[in-house]
Every structure is written in C-alpha cells, then in structure tokens.
C-alpha positions as CSV (number, residue, x, y, z in Angstrom):
1,M,-1.3,88.5,44.0
2,R,1.5,87.2,41.8
3,K,1.3,83.3,41.2
4,S,4.3,81.2,41.8
5,I,5.5,79.8,38.4
6,I,7.6,76.7,37.6
7,L,9.3,77.4,34.4
8,I,10.2,74.4,32.3
9,L,13.0,74.9,29.8
10,I,13.9,72.3,27.1
11,I,17.2,72.9,25.4
12,G,19.9,70.9,23.7
13,I,23.3,71.0,25.3
14,T,26.4,70.4,23.2
15,Y,28.9,69.2,25.8
16,S,26.7,67.8,28.6
17,C,28.1,64.3,28.7
18,Q,31.5,64.6,27.3
19,D,34.6,65.6,29.2
20,E,34.7,66.0,32.9
21,N,36.7,69.2,32.4
22,S,34.6,70.7,29.7
23,S,32.6,74.0,30.3
24,L,29.0,73.1,31.2
25,G,27.6,76.6,30.8
26,K,25.5,78.5,33.2
27,S,21.8,78.5,33.8
28,L,19.9,80.6,31.3
29,V,17.2,81.6,33.7
30,N,16.8,81.9,37.5
31,S,14.5,78.9,38.1
32,S,14.2,76.1,40.7
33,F,13.4,73.4,38.1
34,R,14.6,72.8,34.6
35,N,13.9,70.0,32.1
36,I,16.8,69.4,29.7
37,I,17.2,67.3,26.6
38,T,20.6,66.4,25.2
39,D,21.6,64.0,22.5
40,T,25.4,64.6,22.7
41,C,26.4,62.4,25.6
42,T,29.6,60.5,24.8
43,V,28.9,56.8,24.2
44,S,32.1,54.6,24.3
45,M,31.8,51.4,22.3
46,S,34.4,48.6,22.3
47,T,34.7,45.2,20.4
48,L,35.2,42.0,22.4
49,Y,36.0,38.4,21.4
50,V,35.4,35.1,23.0
51,D,37.3,32.3,21.4
52,S,34.9,29.4,22.2
53,I,31.1,29.3,21.8
54,E,29.0,26.1,22.7
55,T,27.4,24.9,19.5
56,L,26.4,21.4,20.8
57,G,22.7,20.5,20.0
58,D,21.9,23.7,18.0
59,S,18.6,23.6,15.9
60,I,20.5,25.3,13.0
61,C,23.8,24.4,11.5
62,Q,26.0,26.4,9.1
63,I,28.0,24.9,6.3
64,G,30.2,26.7,3.8
65,H,33.2,28.9,3.2
66,Y,33.3,32.6,2.8
67,E,36.2,35.1,2.5
68,D,35.5,38.8,3.4
69,S,37.9,41.8,3.6
70,I,36.4,42.9,6.9
71,W,35.6,39.6,8.8
72,G,38.3,37.4,7.2
73,K,38.3,33.7,6.0
74,I,35.7,31.6,7.6
75,T,35.0,27.9,7.1
76,S,31.9,26.3,8.8
77,S,31.5,22.5,9.1
78,Y,28.9,20.3,10.7
79,Y,29.5,17.1,12.6
80,T,26.8,14.8,13.8
81,E,26.1,11.3,15.1
82,Y,22.9,9.6,14.0
83,S,20.0,8.1,15.9
84,L,19.1,4.4,15.4
85,A,15.9,3.9,13.3
86,S,13.4,1.3,14.3
87,F,13.0,-1.8,12.1
88,N,11.5,-5.2,12.7
89,T,11.9,-8.0,10.1
90,E,8.8,-10.1,9.4
91,E,8.7,-13.7,8.5
92,D,8.1,-14.5,4.8
93,H,8.7,-10.9,3.9
94,S,11.6,-9.9,1.6
95,Y,13.2,-6.5,1.3
96,K,14.7,-4.7,-1.7
97,F,16.9,-1.6,-1.5
98,D,15.8,1.4,-3.6
99,S,18.0,4.4,-2.6
100,I,19.4,6.4,0.3
101,T,19.4,10.2,0.4
102,L,20.3,13.1,2.6
103,K,17.5,15.5,3.4
104,L,18.3,19.2,4.0
105,V,16.0,22.1,4.8
106,H,17.2,25.7,4.6
107,S,16.9,27.7,7.8
108,G,16.8,31.0,5.8
109,N,20.2,32.1,7.1
110,Y,23.1,32.8,4.7
111,W,26.3,34.7,4.3
112,G,27.8,35.4,1.0
113,D,26.8,35.0,-2.7
114,T,23.6,32.9,-2.8
115,L,23.7,32.8,-6.6
116,T,26.9,30.7,-6.6
117,Q,27.2,26.9,-6.2
118,Q,28.5,25.3,-3.0
119,R,30.3,21.9,-2.9
120,I,30.0,20.0,0.3
121,Y,32.2,17.0,1.2
122,V,30.6,14.3,3.4
123,Y,33.2,12.4,5.5
124,P,32.6,9.4,7.8
125,I,33.6,10.4,11.4
126,K,36.6,8.1,12.4
127,Y,35.7,7.5,16.0
128,A,32.4,7.6,18.0
129,I,31.9,11.0,19.5
130,S,32.0,10.8,23.3
131,F,32.6,13.0,26.4
132,S,31.6,13.1,30.0
133,N,28.5,14.8,31.4
134,D,30.2,18.1,32.3
135,E,31.9,18.4,28.8
136,T,30.4,19.9,25.7
137,M,31.2,20.7,22.1
138,Y,32.3,24.2,20.8
139,N,32.8,26.0,17.6
140,T,36.5,25.2,18.0
141,S,36.3,21.5,18.9
142,K,38.0,19.1,16.6
143,I,37.0,15.6,15.5
144,Q,38.9,13.2,13.3
145,T,37.3,12.1,10.1
146,S,38.3,9.5,7.5
147,N,40.8,10.7,4.9
148,T,38.4,10.0,2.0
149,P,34.9,11.5,1.7
150,L,32.0,9.1,1.4
151,F,30.7,11.5,-1.4
152,S,30.4,15.1,-2.2
153,F,27.4,17.1,-3.7
154,L,26.9,20.5,-5.3
155,F,23.9,22.8,-4.7
156,S,22.8,26.3,-5.2
157,P,21.9,27.9,-1.9
158,R,19.0,30.3,-2.9
159,P,17.4,30.0,0.5
160,G,14.4,32.2,-0.5
161,R,13.5,30.0,-3.5
162,K,14.2,26.4,-2.8
163,K,13.7,25.4,0.8
164,E,14.3,21.7,0.7
165,L,17.2,19.6,-0.8
166,E,17.3,15.8,-1.1
167,I,20.7,14.6,-2.2
168,R,21.3,10.9,-3.3
169,M,24.0,9.2,-1.3
170,P,26.0,6.2,-2.6
171,D,23.8,3.1,-3.1
172,S,26.5,0.9,-1.7
173,F,26.3,2.8,1.6
174,G,22.5,2.3,1.8
175,Q,22.6,-1.3,0.6
176,K,25.1,-2.3,3.3
177,I,22.9,-0.7,6.1
178,L,19.8,-2.5,4.9
179,D,21.6,-5.9,4.5
180,D,23.0,-5.5,8.0
181,I,19.5,-4.7,9.4
182,I,17.9,-7.6,7.6
183,S,20.6,-10.1,8.9
184,E,19.8,-8.7,12.4
185,K,23.2,-7.5,13.4
186,E,23.5,-6.5,17.0
187,A,24.6,-3.0,15.9
188,F,20.9,-2.3,15.5
189,D,20.0,-3.4,19.0
190,S,20.6,-0.1,20.8
191,Q,21.9,3.4,20.2
192,D,25.3,2.7,21.8
193,K,25.8,-0.3,19.7
194,F,24.7,1.7,16.5
195,K,27.1,4.5,17.2
196,A,29.9,2.0,17.4
197,Y,28.9,0.7,14.1
198,F,28.3,4.0,12.3
199,H,30.1,7.0,14.0
200,G,28.3,9.7,12.1
201,L,29.1,12.2,9.3
202,A,31.0,15.4,8.9
203,F,29.9,18.0,6.4
204,V,32.9,20.0,5.2
205,P,32.8,22.7,2.6
206,E,35.2,23.2,-0.3
207,N,37.6,26.2,0.5
208,S,36.8,27.9,-2.7
209,D,33.0,28.3,-1.8
210,K,31.7,31.8,-1.6
211,C,28.7,31.2,0.6
212,I,27.8,29.8,4.0
213,T,24.4,28.4,4.2
214,G,22.2,27.6,7.2
215,F,20.2,24.4,7.5
216,Q,17.6,23.3,10.1
217,V,18.6,20.3,12.4
218,N,15.8,18.2,13.4
219,D,14.0,14.8,12.9
220,T,13.7,15.4,9.1
221,S,16.5,18.0,8.2
222,M,20.1,16.8,8.1
223,A,18.5,13.4,8.1
224,I,19.3,10.2,6.3
225,K,16.4,8.6,4.4
226,L,16.7,4.9,3.3
227,Y,14.1,3.9,0.8
228,Y,13.2,0.2,0.3
229,E,10.5,-2.2,-0.8
230,D,8.8,-4.5,1.6
231,I,7.6,-7.4,-0.5
232,Y,5.0,-9.9,0.7
233,S,1.7,-10.4,-1.2
234,Q,2.6,-7.1,-2.9
235,K,5.3,-4.5,-3.0
236,V,5.1,-1.7,-0.4
237,E,7.4,1.3,-0.5
238,K,8.8,2.2,2.8
239,K,11.6,4.2,4.4
240,L,13.8,4.4,7.4
241,T,14.9,7.8,8.8
242,F,18.1,8.2,10.7
243,S,17.9,11.6,12.4
244,P,20.8,13.6,13.8
245,N,21.4,12.8,17.4
246,M,21.6,16.3,18.7
247,D,23.3,15.2,21.9
248,Y,26.4,14.6,19.7
249,A,26.2,17.2,17.0
250,Y,27.8,20.5,16.7
251,T,29.0,23.3,14.3
252,R,32.8,23.9,14.0
253,V,34.1,27.3,12.8
254,D,37.7,28.0,11.4
255,H,38.3,31.7,11.4
256,D,41.3,33.6,10.0
257,R,41.3,37.4,10.5
258,T,44.7,38.1,9.1
259,N,45.0,41.5,7.4
260,T,41.4,42.5,8.5
261,P,40.4,45.5,10.5
262,I,39.7,43.2,13.4
263,A,43.0,41.2,13.1
264,A,44.2,42.4,16.5
265,L,41.3,41.0,18.5
266,K,42.2,38.8,21.4
267,S,40.0,36.7,23.5
268,G,39.1,37.9,27.0
269,N,37.1,40.6,28.9
270,V,40.2,42.7,29.5
271,N,41.1,42.8,25.7
272,A,38.2,45.1,24.7
273,V,39.3,47.2,21.6
274,P,37.8,50.7,21.6
275,S,36.1,51.9,18.4
276,S,38.5,54.8,18.2
277,K,41.2,52.1,17.3
278,L,39.0,50.4,14.8
279,N,38.2,53.4,12.6
280,Y,35.4,54.4,14.9
281,R,33.5,51.1,14.4
282,A,32.3,48.3,16.6
283,Y,31.8,44.8,15.4
284,L,29.2,42.1,16.2
285,Q,29.0,38.7,14.6
286,G,27.5,35.4,15.5
287,L,29.4,32.1,15.7
288,T,32.8,33.9,15.7
289,G,32.4,35.2,19.1
290,I,32.6,38.9,18.4
291,Y,30.4,41.3,20.5
292,D,30.3,44.8,22.0
293,Q,30.9,46.8,25.2
294,I,29.0,50.0,25.8
295,E,30.0,52.7,28.4
296,I,28.7,56.2,29.3
297,P,32.0,57.6,30.7
298,Y,30.9,61.1,31.6
299,L,27.4,60.3,32.9
300,N,28.1,62.2,36.2
301,N,28.5,65.6,34.2
302,L,24.7,65.7,34.3
303,M,24.9,66.3,38.1
304,K,26.7,69.6,37.6
305,Y,23.6,71.4,36.2
306,G,22.0,71.7,39.7
307,D,21.9,70.5,43.2
308,I,19.7,67.6,42.4
309,T,19.6,65.8,39.0
310,S,16.9,63.2,38.1
311,I,17.0,61.3,34.9
312,E,13.5,61.1,33.3
313,S,14.1,59.1,30.1
314,A,17.1,57.8,28.1
315,T,17.2,56.2,24.7
316,L,20.3,54.6,23.1
317,Y,20.3,54.5,19.2
318,L,22.7,52.2,17.5
319,Y,23.2,52.8,13.7
320,P,24.7,50.0,11.5
321,L,27.2,51.1,8.9
322,A,25.3,52.0,5.7
323,N,25.5,49.4,2.8
324,S,27.3,46.8,5.2
325,Y,24.3,44.4,5.2
326,N,21.5,42.9,3.1
327,K,23.5,42.2,0.0
328,I,25.6,39.4,1.3
329,S,24.8,39.3,5.0
330,Q,22.0,39.5,7.3
331,L,21.3,41.9,10.2
332,P,20.0,40.2,13.4
333,S,16.3,41.1,13.9
334,E,16.9,41.3,17.6
335,L,19.5,42.3,19.9
336,R,20.2,42.1,23.7
337,L,21.7,44.5,26.2
338,Y,23.2,43.0,29.3
339,V,24.2,44.9,32.4
340,A,27.8,43.8,33.6
341,N,30.0,44.9,36.4
342,D,33.5,46.3,36.3
343,D,34.8,42.7,35.5
344,N,32.4,42.1,32.7
345,V,30.4,39.7,34.7
346,L,26.8,39.7,33.6
347,E,24.4,40.9,36.4
348,D,21.1,41.5,34.5
349,Q,19.4,42.3,31.2
350,I,17.7,45.4,30.0
351,Y,14.0,45.1,30.2
352,E,10.9,47.0,28.9
353,S,9.3,49.4,31.4
354,S,7.1,46.6,32.7
355,G,10.2,45.0,34.1
356,T,9.4,41.6,32.8
357,T,9.9,41.7,29.1
358,V,13.5,41.8,27.7
359,Q,14.1,44.5,25.2
360,N,14.9,43.4,21.6
361,G,16.4,46.5,20.0
362,N,13.3,47.6,18.1
363,L,14.9,47.3,14.7
364,V,13.9,50.0,12.2
365,T,15.0,49.1,8.6
366,D,15.5,51.6,5.8
367,K,15.0,49.3,2.9
368,T,15.4,52.1,0.3
369,F,18.6,53.8,1.1
370,S,20.0,51.6,3.9
371,R,21.0,54.8,5.7
372,D,18.3,55.2,8.4
373,T,18.4,51.7,9.8
374,Y,18.9,51.7,13.5
375,Y,18.3,49.7,16.8
376,S,17.1,51.5,20.0
377,F,17.0,50.7,23.6
378,D,15.4,52.4,26.5
379,I,18.2,52.6,29.1
380,T,16.5,55.0,31.5
381,S,16.6,52.6,34.6
382,F,20.3,51.7,33.8
383,L,21.3,55.4,33.9
384,Q,19.2,56.2,36.9
385,S,21.0,53.4,38.8
386,N,24.4,54.5,37.6
387,L,24.1,58.3,38.0
388,G,26.5,59.4,40.7
389,T,28.6,56.1,40.8
390,M,32.3,55.8,39.7
391,G,35.1,53.4,39.5
392,M,34.3,49.8,40.4
393,Y,30.7,50.7,41.3
394,R,29.9,51.9,37.7
395,K,28.2,49.4,35.6
396,K,28.6,48.8,31.9
397,L,26.5,47.3,29.0
398,L,27.3,44.3,26.9
399,L,25.6,44.2,23.5
400,N,25.0,40.8,21.7
401,M,22.5,38.8,19.6
402,T,19.9,36.4,21.0
403,D,21.7,33.2,22.2
404,N,20.2,31.4,19.3
405,D,21.6,33.8,16.6
406,F,24.9,34.1,18.3
407,K,25.4,30.3,18.6
408,S,24.1,29.2,15.3
409,T,24.3,32.0,12.6
410,F,26.7,34.3,11.0
411,K,24.5,37.4,11.3
412,Q,26.5,40.5,11.8
413,V,26.4,44.3,12.5
414,I,29.1,46.9,12.2
415,F,28.2,50.0,14.3
416,T,29.5,53.5,13.5
417,N,30.7,55.6,16.4
418,Q,32.4,58.7,15.2
419,K,31.6,61.6,17.2
420,N,29.7,64.5,15.6
421,E,29.1,62.5,12.4
422,D,25.6,61.8,11.0
423,R,24.0,58.4,11.8
424,Q,26.3,57.4,14.6
425,V,25.7,55.9,18.0
426,K,23.6,58.4,20.0
427,L,22.3,58.6,23.5
428,E,19.2,61.0,24.1
429,V,18.7,61.8,27.7
430,R,15.9,63.9,29.2
431,F,16.7,64.9,32.8
432,K,15.4,67.4,35.4
433,V,17.6,69.5,37.6
434,Y,16.7,71.4,40.8
435,T,18.7,74.3,42.0
436,E,18.4,75.8,45.4
437,Q,17.5,79.6,45.4
C-alpha cells in the first residue's frame, strides 16, 4: 500500500514580499504543505527626529565640540548645581587652605579625534537652577551663565589611557569658600541656602575642539575637591567634596545640520524621512534625537502562496555602513526594537522567545574589515501578529538605543538599505503554506 507523504520544499523566492502586484509564481509541486524560506522581503526604513530629550540627572555627561560632514556641527555642554559638603569647626583648631580641584573620570564614551586637545571653559551659573515638580531639563534647555569664565583648562581625551583627571581650580575661589565656612556663614546651613550662595557651574567647550568626551557623574566625578589642613596639636590633611546635585544637572546640545544629508529632518512622528530619500540610508544617534522606523509593507504577499500561511520564524538583519564607525565614533553595543501603532505610539518591546527578556540586537562585529558587522532581531511574533492586517491595524517597529545611550552618549549608526545590494537590511522569513487539494 502506498504511504501518504508530506513533501517539504525549501526554496528561495525572489519577489515574495515586495510589490502587491508582482508575480508570485506557481507551486512547483502538487503538495498539501510547503516550507519556504525567503530573504528578499522588502524592509522599509525611515529616519525620525525628536527635538527634545530629557537629560536631567544622567549618570554620564558629554562635553566638547565636533563637526562632521554627515551629522553636522555639535556642541555639548554640562550644567550642574553642587551639593553642600558637611563641615563642623572645632574650638582651638585652625584651618589652612591648600588647593581646590575639579575631579573628572572618563566614562569611556567619545566622538571625534581623541588624540587632539580639548579646551573647556568653566562658567559660574548666573541664577540658581529651579523648576516645579512637573518640569525637567532637556538637551535644548538654556541657562544663563556669567559673561566671564571662572577658569579654563586643556586636556587630552584619550579615554582608553588615562581614566581620571584632576584639574586645579583658582586658589582664590577655594580660599573664599573655606573662609566663609570657617566664619560659619548661613549659606552652609542647608542645601537651599548653599545653592543661593553658589549657583553651580557650566562646562562649555571651545568651538574649535575636535572631540566630544564623556565623563561619569557621581559623588566623585565632576566633583569639586577642596583640600585644607586642620591644625591643632599637629597638621592633618583633609578635604571637602562638593558633588554634583543630579536633581539639578543636565547636558545641553547645540546641533546644526546645515548642508548635511539629514539637514531636512523635522521633529515629529509624521515627519519620517524614507531611506530612499537619504541615499538609501537610515540614521540613528544618541543625544541628538535621531532614531528609526521600520515597516514590512508587503507582508501579506506571503498569504498568496496557499490557503493558509503560517510564519515559523523571522530574523531581521541590520548592517551598519562599512567604515562609518570605530575610527572616530562608537557603535551602540545594544539596540532596542519597539512595537508602535499607526500613530507611532509605543505599545510594546521585542522580547526573546521566553517573553520576559528584551532583545538587545545581538551585535556581531567584524573587527578586521568592518564589513560584516550587523545587528539581528528575532521578530517572529511581531510578523505572526501582523500577518493579514492592513491600514491602521498594521503595526510598525521603532529602532533605538537603550535609554541610557540615547540620553547620554553620541553613539551612532548609519544603516544601509539599498535593495539587491550586498550587506543591506535583510529580513529572513521561514513560513509554511497549506493548499487544499
């Protein structure tokens, strides 16, 4: 007796997810079930821009200036209030000022030529930073500073070599603080009184700098160290630490994209620019508000292969433009995919198969030729839930960095999306079709 056989065919289909009017071909065999693999589905990418990013209280700040033919001219400054340091004078003790310094610790982030020198101007903030509970500070927020800097300093970034910097501040500035502490001025009774006495500092780069450097912000980095001697029966060296008050500290970014490929970007979800209008590229960069939208416009073409179509697996591959990173810029080590509705309102994230762990992009780096570097996401569940939908019911994907990278670094990616070219955005789909006999 003849056995019933289910024949499984694995084939590549050239036009399976492209144009709704394209020829989809005919079944090669008379079979109830077929397994099909295709990697030619059209993936539409667009670049989006949001003009304001909340940077209040970030644990990393960026300081510097860099000019780039692709991203434009960018100046990044840091503004911070300082927390009151505890000090109690003791009877019969005398105190002698030694020095006052600014302590900086590299975060490891950079953008530009790290072999050059940077000059940073440090300005006193003119008025105490204040806002109501429902307000915050953005990369576009402006704060007035004094017209004259308190001081300036030069340093060589080299984040991989020297991790810590300690810059000497003007002695007169430190001496006055110590004198006022010893004389027990009420400015040192509480944080509110202290911020009225000392409003904070702004760190502003010289506009001829060729690098932006990231620094940690915590109790010891971006902190002011006041060294003094406590003299009684003997001299004891001591110090006071004024740490950044991260409730009133933020990074400001000035961004000029004139004469760049992304000069036409406008803020807002409705202003997505397709990669076809950007030389088949899509752009993503932290702290400037640039991110991506991804759509699979002809997903329903898969349904034309049979009476029932079932997506078994789907992997999205995203290739950065070769040689666009590592020399002067850093790729983000992780990316995030978000599910959004027709109005670009976020509804969910793309998770691992467990359903609990957020996918990170699985970055594979080609350190030799910088050609076979790519990110990948398993979007099986996303395609399964969207197959058969259309119009306002069709979901899209938004691609971005982690919140920390997007809000506090200039990490960046340029994705290539030119159809039929090597190392472009690619979607590999394995699906099963059933045809009634």
